[in-house]
C-alpha positions in Angstrom: -21.8 -19.8 28.4 -24.3 -17.5 26.7 -22.8 -14.3 28.1 -19.3 -15.5 27.1 -20.5 -16.2 23.5 -22.1 -12.8 23.3 -19.0 -10.9 24.7 -16.1 -13.1 23.6 -14.3 -10.1 22.0 -14.5 -8.1 25.2 -13.1 -11.1 27.1 -10.3 -11.6 24.7 -9.4 -7.9 24.6 -9.5 -7.1 28.3 -8.4 -10.4 30.0 -4.7 -9.5 29.8 -5.3 -6.0 31.3 -7.4 -7.4 34.1 -4.7 -10.0 34.8 -2.0 -7.3 34.8 -4.1 -5.2 37.3 -4.4 -8.3 39.5 -0.6 -8.8 39.5 -0.2 -5.2 40.9 -1.5 -6.4 44.2 1.2 -9.1 44.5 4.3 -8.2 46.7 7.3 -7.2 44.6 9.6 -9.8 46.0 7.6 -12.8 44.7 9.1 -13.0 41.3 7.9 -16.5 40.4 4.3 -15.4 40.8 4.8 -12.7 38.2 6.6 -15.0 35.8 4.1 -17.9 36.1 1.1 -15.7 36.6 1.7 -13.6 33.4 2.3 -16.8 31.4 -1.0 -18.3 32.7 -2.9 -15.1 31.9 -1.5 -14.9 28.4 -2.1 -18.7 27.9 -5.7 -18.3 28.9 -6.1 -15.3 26.5 -4.8 -17.5 23.7 -7.2 -20.3 24.6 -10.1 -17.9 24.8 -9.3 -16.6 21.4 -9.3 -20.0 19.7 -13.2 -20.3 19.6 -13.1 -17.3 17.3 -11.4 -19.5 14.7 -13.8 -22.4 15.1 -17.0 -20.4 15.3 -16.1 -17.9 12.5 -18.2 -18.4 9.4 -16.1 -17.7 6.3 -19.2 -17.8 4.0 -20.8 -14.7 5.7 -20.2 -11.2 4.6 -19.7 -8.3 7.0 -18.5 -8.4 10.6 -19.2 -11.1 13.1 -19.2 -11.4 16.9 -20.5 -7.9 17.1 -20.8 -6.1 20.4 -22.4 -2.7 20.5 -23.3 -0.3 23.3 -23.6 3.5 23.7 -20.5 5.0 25.4 -20.5 8.8 24.9 -23.9 9.5 23.3 -23.4 13.3 23.3 -20.8 13.0 20.5 -22.0 9.7 19.0 -19.2 7.4 20.4 -20.1 3.8 20.8 -18.4 0.7 22.3 -18.6 -1.1 19.0 -16.6 -4.3 18.4 -16.6 -6.8 15.6 -14.2 -8.8 13.4 -13.9 -10.2 9.9 -11.4 -12.7 8.5 -8.6 -10.1 8.4 -8.9 -9.1 12.0 -9.5 -12.7 13.0 -6.0 -13.8 11.8 -4.4 -10.8 13.4 -6.1 -11.4 16.8 -4.9 -15.0 16.8 -1.4 -13.9 15.9 -1.4 -11.4 18.7 -2.5 -13.8 21.4 0.0 -16.5 20.2 3.0 -14.1 20.1 2.0 -12.5 23.4 2.2 -15.9 25.1 5.5 -16.8 23.5 7.0 -13.4 24.3 6.2 -13.8 28.0 7.5 -17.3 28.0 10.8 -16.2 26.4 11.2 -13.6 29.2 11.6 -16.0 32.2 15.4 -15.8 32.2 15.9 -12.7 30.0 14.4 -10.2 32.5 15.4 -10.3 36.2 15.1 -6.6 37.1 11.7 -4.9 38.0 9.9 -8.1 37.0 6.5 -6.9 38.4 6.3 -3.8 36.2 7.7 -5.7 33.1 5.0 -8.3 33.0 2.2 -5.8 33.8 3.3 -3.6 30.9 3.4 -6.6 28.5 -0.1 -7.6 29.4 -1.4 -4.0 29.1 0.3 -3.8 25.7 -1.6 -6.9 24.5 -4.9 -5.3 25.4 -4.0 -2.2 23.4 -3.1 -4.2 20.4 -6.2 -6.4 20.5 -8.4 -3.4 20.9 -7.1 -1.9 17.7 -8.1 -5.1 15.7 -11.6 -5.4 17.1 -12.7 -1.7 17.2 -15.4 -0.6 14.7 -15.8 2.8 16.2 -13.1 5.3 15.1 -13.0 7.0 18.5 -12.5 3.7 20.3 -9.9 2.6 17.7 -7.9 5.8 18.4 -8.1 5.2 22.1 -6.6 1.7 21.8 -4.1 3.0 19.1 -2.7 5.6 21.5 -3.0 3.4 24.6 -0.5 0.8 23.3 2.2 3.5 22.9 2.7 3.9 26.7 3.6 0.2 27.6 5.9 -0.1 24.6 7.6 3.2 25.5 8.4 1.9 29.0 9.4 -1.6 27.8 12.1 0.0 25.6 13.0 2.8 28.0 13.4 0.6 31.1 14.5 -2.8 29.9 16.2 -1.9 26.7 19.9 -1.6 25.6 22.5 1.1 26.1 20.7 3.7 24.0 17.2 2.7 25.3 16.0 6.2 26.2 16.9 7.6 22.8 15.2 4.7 21.0 12.1 4.9 23.3 11.6 8.7 22.8 12.2 8.4 19.1 9.6 5.6 18.8 7.1 7.6 20.9 7.5 10.9 19.1 7.3 9.4 15.6 4.2 7.4 16.5 2.5 10.4 18.3 3.2 12.6 15.3 1.4 10.2 13.0 -1.4 9.6 15.5 -2.2 13.3 15.8 -2.5 13.7 12.0 -4.7 10.5 11.9 -6.9 12.1 14.5 -7.4 15.1 12.2 -8.5 12.7 9.5 -11.0 11.0 11.8 -12.4 14.4 12.8 -12.8 15.3 9.1 -14.8 12.2 8.5 -16.9 12.9 11.6 -17.8 16.4 10.5 -18.3 15.6 6.8 -20.7 12.8 7.5 -23.7 15.1 8.1 -22.9 17.0 4.9 -23.1 13.8 2.9 -26.7 13.3 4.1 -25.9 10.5 6.5 -27.6 12.0 9.6 -28.0 15.3 11.4 -25.0 14.6 13.6 -21.6 13.1 13.0 -20.7 9.5 13.7 -17.6 7.4 14.4 -19.3 4.2 13.3 -17.0 2.7 10.7 -19.7 0.7 9.0 -21.9 3.7 8.6 -19.0 5.9 7.4 -18.2 3.3 4.7 -21.8 3.0 3.7 -22.3 6.7 3.2 -18.9 8.1 2.4 -17.3 5.1 0.8 -19.7 5.3 -2.2 -20.3 9.1 -2.2 -19.7 10.6 -5.7 -19.4 14.3 -5.1 -16.6 16.6 -6.4 -16.2 18.3 -3.1 -15.8 15.0 -1.3 -13.4 13.7 -3.9 -11.1 16.7 -3.2 -11.5 16.3 0.6 -10.6 12.6 0.3 -7.1 13.5 -0.9 -6.4 15.5 2.3 -8.0 12.9 4.6 -6.0 10.1 2.9 -2.7 12.0 3.5 -3.6 12.3 7.2 -4.3 8.6 7.6 -1.4 7.8 5.4 1.2 9.4 7.6 -0.3 7.7 10.7 -0.2 4.3 9.1 3.0 4.7 7.1 5.0 5.6 10.2 3.6 2.5 12.0 4.4 0.1 9.1 7.0 1.7 8.6 7.1 2.6 5.0 10.2 4.3 3.4 11.2 7.1 4.3 9.4 7.0 7.7 11.3 3.9 8.9 14.2 5.5 10.7 12.7 4.9 14.2 12.5 1.1 13.6 16.1 -0.1 13.7 16.8 1.8 17.0 13.6 0.5 18.6 14.3 -3.1 17.6 18.0 -3.1 18.6 17.4 -1.5 22.0 14.2 -3.2 22.9 14.3 -6.4 25.1 13.6 -9.7 23.2 9.9 -9.8 24.0 9.6 -6.2 23.0 11.2 -6.9 19.6 9.0 -9.9 19.1 5.8 -7.9 19.8 7.0 -4.9 17.8 7.9 -6.9 14.7 5.1 -9.5 15.0 2.1 -7.3 15.8 2.7 -3.5 16.1 4.0 -3.1 12.6 0.9 -4.9 11.3 -1.3 -2.2 12.8 -0.1 0.2 10.0 -0.9 -2.2 7.2 -4.2 -3.1 9.0 -5.1 0.6 9.1 -4.7 0.8 5.3 -6.9 -2.2 4.7 -9.6 -1.3 7.3 -9.9 2.4 6.7 -8.0 3.9 3.8 -9.1 1.5 1.0 -12.9 1.2 1.8 -13.4 4.8 3.0 -11.2 6.6 0.5 -11.1 4.6 -2.7 -10.7 7.5 -5.1 -7.9 9.1 -3.2 -6.2 5.7 -3.0 -6.2 5.4 -6.8 -5.1 9.1 -7.0 -1.9 8.4 -5.0 -1.4 4.9 -6.2 1.8 5.4 -8.3 3.5 7.0 -5.4 2.3 4.3 -3.0 3.7 1.6 -5.3 7.0 3.4 -5.7 7.5 3.8 -1.9 6.7 0.1 -1.5 9.3 -1.2 -4.0 11.9 1.3 -2.7 11.3 -0.2 0.8 11.7 -3.7 -0.6 15.0 -2.9 -2.2 16.4 -0.4 0.3 15.6 -2.6 3.3 17.2 -5.6 1.7 20.4 -3.8 0.6 20.9 -2.1 4.0 20.3 -5.5 5.7 23.1 -7.0 3.7 25.5 -4.4 5.1 24.8 -5.0 8.8 27.2 -6.6 11.2 24.8 -6.6 14.1 22.5 -9.7 14.1 19.5 -7.9 15.5 19.9 -4.8 13.3 20.0 -7.1 10.2 16.7 -8.7 11.2 15.3 -5.2 11.9 16.1 -3.9 8.4 14.7 -7.1 6.9 11.3 -6.1 8.4 11.4 -2.9 6.3 11.9 -5.0 3.1 9.3 -7.6 4.1 6.6 -5.0 5.0 7.3 -3.4 1.6 5.9 -6.7 0.1 2.8 -6.3 2.2 2.2 -2.8 1.0 2.9 -3.7 -2.6 0.2 -6.4 -2.5 -2.1 -4.1 -0.6 -1.9 -1.4 -3.2 -2.2 -3.7 -6.1 -6.0 -3.2 -5.4 -7.0 -6.6 -6.6 -8.1 -9.8 -4.8 -4.9 -11.8 -5.2 -2.7 -8.9 -4.1 -4.8 -8.1 -1.1 -5.2 -11.7 0.0 -1.4 -12.3 -0.3 -0.7 -9.0 1.6 -2.8 -10.0 4.6 -1.4 -13.5 4.7 2.1 -12.0 4.4 1.4 -9.9 7.5 0.8 -13.1 9.4 3.8 -14.8 7.8 6.1 -11.9 8.7 4.8 -11.9 12.3 5.7 -15.6 12.6 9.0 -15.7 10.9 10.4 -12.4 12.1 9.1 -12.9 15.5 11.0 -16.2 15.6 14.1 -14.5 14.3 14.1 -12.1 17.2 13.5 -14.9 19.6 16.6 -16.7 18.1 18.7 -13.5 18.5 17.5 -13.2 22.1 18.5 -16.8 22.9 22.0 -16.2 21.5 22.3 -12.8 23.3 21.4 -14.4 26.7 24.3 -16.8 26.2 27.0 -14.5 24.7 25.8 -10.9 25.5 26.9 -9.8 22.0 25.2 -9.6 18.6 28.3 -8.9 16.6 28.3 -11.4 13.7 32.1 -11.6 13.7 32.0 -13.2 17.1 30.1 -16.3 15.8 30.8 -19.2 13.6 30.3 -23.0 13.7 27.5 -22.8 16.2 25.7 -25.8 14.7 28.5 -28.1 16.1 27.5 -27.2 19.7 23.9 -26.2 19.2 22.4 -28.6 16.7 18.7 -28.2 17.8 19.1 -24.4 17.7 20.7 -24.6 14.2 17.8 -26.9 12.9 15.1 -24.5 14.1 17.0 -21.5 12.9 17.3 -23.1 9.4 13.5 -23.7 9.2 12.8 -20.1 10.2 15.4 -18.8 7.7 13.8 -20.8 4.9 10.4 -19.4 5.9 11.7 -15.8 5.8 13.3 -16.4 2.4 10.0 -17.8 1.0 10.9 -21.4 0.3 8.0 -23.4 -1.2 6.4 -25.6 1.4 6.7 -22.9 4.1 4.5 -19.9 4.9 6.6 -17.1 3.2 6.1 -18.5 -0.2 2.3 -18.6 0.2 2.3 -14.9 0.8 4.9 -13.7 -1.7 3.4 -15.6 -4.7 -0.1 -14.0 -4.7 1.5 -10.6 -4.0 3.6 -10.9 -7.1 0.7 -12.3 -9.0 -1.4 -9.3 -7.9 1.3 -6.9 -8.8 1.5 -8.4 -12.3 -2.1 -7.3 -12.8 -1.5 -3.6 -11.9 -2.5 -1.5 -14.9 0.3 0.0 -16.8 -1.2 3.5 -16.4 -0.4 3.5 -12.7 3.2 4.6 -13.1 5.5 7.4 -14.1 6.7 8.7 -17.5 10.2 10.2 -17.3 10.7 12.4 -20.4 14.3 13.3 -19.4 15.2 9.6 -19.6 14.0 9.0 -23.2 10.4 8.9 -22.0 11.1 5.9 -19.9 7.9 4.5 -18.3 8.1 3.2 -14.7 5.1 1.1 -13.9 3.3 -2.1 -15.0 5.6 -5.0 -14.8 8.3 -2.8 -13.2 6.7 -3.4 -9.8 6.9 -7.1 -10.2 10.5 -7.0 -11.2 11.4 -5.0 -8.2 9.5 -7.4 -5.9 11.3 -10.4 -7.4 14.6 -8.7 -7.0 13.8 -8.1 -3.4 13.2 -11.9 -2.9 16.6 -12.6 -4.3 18.3 -10.0 -2.1 16.4 -11.4 0.9 17.7 -14.9 0.2 21.2 -13.5 -0.1 21.4 -11.8 3.3 19.5 -14.5 5.2 21.7 -17.3 3.8 24.8 -15.2 4.5 23.6 -14.8 8.1 23.0 -18.5 8.5 26.3 -19.5 6.9 28.3 -16.9 8.9 26.9 -18.0 12.3 26.1 -21.7 12.0 28.9 -23.0 9.8 32.6 -22.5 9.5 35.3 -23.1 12.2 34.4 -23.1 15.9 37.5 -21.3 16.9 36.1 -18.9 19.5 36.5 -20.3 23.0 33.3 -18.5 24.1 31.3 -20.4 21.6 32.7 -23.8 22.3 31.0 -24.0 25.7 27.5 -22.8 24.6 24.6 -25.0 25.7 21.9 -26.0 23.3 18.2 -25.0 23.8 16.3 -26.0 26.9 12.8 -27.5 26.8 11.3 -24.1 27.5 13.2 -22.4 24.8 12.3 -25.1 22.3 8.7 -24.6 23.3 8.8 -21.0 22.4 9.8 -21.8 18.9 7.9 -25.0 18.1 4.4 -23.3 17.8 5.8 -20.8 15.2 7.6 -23.6 13.3 4.3 -25.6 13.2 2.4 -22.6 11.9 5.0 -22.0 9.2 4.5 -25.6 7.9 0.7 -25.4 8.3 0.4 -22.2 6.2 3.0 -23.4 3.7 1.5 -26.8 3.1 -2.2 -26.2 3.6 -3.1 -22.4 3.2 -6.7 -23.1 2.2 -8.3 -22.2 5.6 -6.5 -18.9 5.7 -7.4 -17.9 2.2 -11.0 -19.0 2.9 -11.5 -16.6 5.9 -9.9 -13.8 3.8 -12.1 -14.3 0.7 -15.2 -12.4 1.8 -13.6 -9.3 3.4 -11.1 -9.0 0.6 -13.8 -9.3 -2.0 -15.9 -6.6 -0.3 -12.9 -4.2 -0.3 -12.1 -4.9 -3.9 -15.8 -4.3 -4.9 -15.8 -1.0 -3.1 -12.6 0.0 -4.8 -14.1 -0.8 -8.1 -17.5 0.8 -7.5 -16.8 3.6 -5.0 -16.5 7.3 -5.7 -17.3 7.5 -9.4 -15.8 5.3 -12.2 -15.2 1.7 -11.5 -11.6 0.7 -11.0 -11.5 -1.1 -14.4 -12.7 2.1 -16.1 -10.3 4.2 -13.9 -7.4 1.9 -14.9 -8.4 2.1 -18.5 -8.5 5.9 -18.3 -5.1 5.9 -16.7 -3.8 3.6 -19.4 -5.4 6.0 -22.0 -3.7 8.9 -20.4 -0.4 7.1 -20.5 -1.0 6.3 -24.2 -1.9 10.0 -24.8 1.2 11.1 -23.0 3.3 8.8 -25.2 1.5 10.0 -28.3 2.1 13.6 -27.2 5.7 12.8 -26.8 5.9 11.3 -30.2 4.1 14.4 -31.7 6.5 16.6 -29.8 9.4 14.7 -31.4 7.6 15.0 -34.8 7.1 18.7 -34.4 10.7 19.2 -33.5 11.7 17.2 -36.7 9.3 19.2 -38.8 10.8 22.4 -37.4 14.2 21.2 -38.3 13.0 20.3 -41.9 11.3 23.7 -42.2 14.6 25.4 -41.2 16.5 23.3 -43.7 14.0 24.1 -46.4 14.2 27.8 -45.7 18.0 27.6 -45.9 17.8 25.8 -49.2 15.3 28.3 -50.6 17.5 31.2 -49.5 20.5 29.5 -51.2 18.5 28.9 -54.4 17.4 32.5 -54.4 20.9 33.6 -54.1 22.0 31.4 -57.0 19.1 32.6 -59.2 19.8 36.2 -58.5 23.5 35.9 -59.3 23.2 36.1 -63.1 20.9 39.1 -63.0 23.3 40.9 -60.7 26.1 40.2 -63.3 24.0 41.6 -66.2 23.2 44.7 -64.2 26.8 45.3 -63.4 27.7 44.8 -67.1 25.0 47.3 -68.2 26.2 49.9 -65.7 29.8 49.4 -66.8 28.8 49.8 -70.5 26.9 53.0 -69.8 29.8 54.4 -68.0 32.1 53.7 -70.9 
């Protein structure tokens, strides 16, 4: 028991991979062994991860369950694992959805079953490794390793355009990963210059300690480039607008389990990367790019919702809803305050639950009808009442109905966005000096909630209500016990978070507080002073604009005065000119 307690993160991370390797030795024709064996392995992994929740101490700062050993000492790489409240919730989400994804595949996948379950288990190890790694080299290994299983899951068991979707997913992700690797190397080589040690390090805690609080002009300039490298890697994974184009294809073509894992866990790796690396390591650069980050977030919220409203494919509608929902996560994240960050992390969990359930629901219908065209459905609640009831709960969760989990994430995000200083915005002089910022971000977020309710309610009404006039729908069977079992844990979690979110906010309090404190105190001026400076700059810009208008008015007045003076001179000179002409005329006579 002592060894297990000391190495629980290693066990949780590598148990699925070891189970998958064991399944490789089973003969290919024994399909039930793969089906039940993979389910048992994923179930054990979920059970092994539960002690993390009960033994985690929310009152402690820093990382817990730390495991540390030298791995490649010549370049300073360590096997360094640990978690805080943020990674704790994501680990539990991963083990839960991994189990449900495998359970949902019993009847959905009948070809090359052995390889399918092995890839699913290997993928789970890659995702868990990302959330527990505290060494940047180890983090990158897990980050890259999870690409391979997902590529094959889409490329082998996907839809008609599976190869196109798989290659697009892989190339987008690899492009972002390579740039992120450059950012990691920049941190590694800059660490000795900052006086940390004679050699570089990949230790995240040490990099945050030395570089996160470094106030050096050269480092502040370097931060901006490193932030861009990390940003592209994480933004593609989220995905943020305009890096989202790989997502609809991957979701639509992936098998049901692949879509559940992709939406529920893989997308969270991008937002997790921002929280774990970009904010504490690069606080000054984060504030430097903040207006653009907020703008991309609200564009994703509105764009994703509007495009989702135009879809006629059930799965593609849910896919574009992910773009909108993840926009909420990044909006709260870049609010850079406690409420926004807490709501953002909780919304990551909420999105994983609700959207994962939506993809399970699409998969259940597709198994029965082999179509996702919304025009083919209507009145399904008459023949599938249990399905309709569970679908309604998940729909309300996605909308953000009070009493369900979505509301508990969206409300603190909007509250955090309300506190974003007005200086973090844009002044548009060609639009009458219109200022985009401040409460503008909140208005866009609220509008996104309204649009989300519109397309989700339309989806439910179109499929569940109306006339049951399609003969193919009239003979559909309601959910089996196994199918109900795949949805019930998610529904239970939706009610738990919606009705009693206190334990979740409790485990998030310390890590979020530490991040906010680093943002306020790292790399020069505190965030409050930085925000005040930004607000002052905004006021100065507005004053300059008014002075510019005043100068233009003064120029026009000066021009008018000159014209009047010229006219007056002409009037005054006229009598003298008449006298002169008379004198000349008299002399002539």
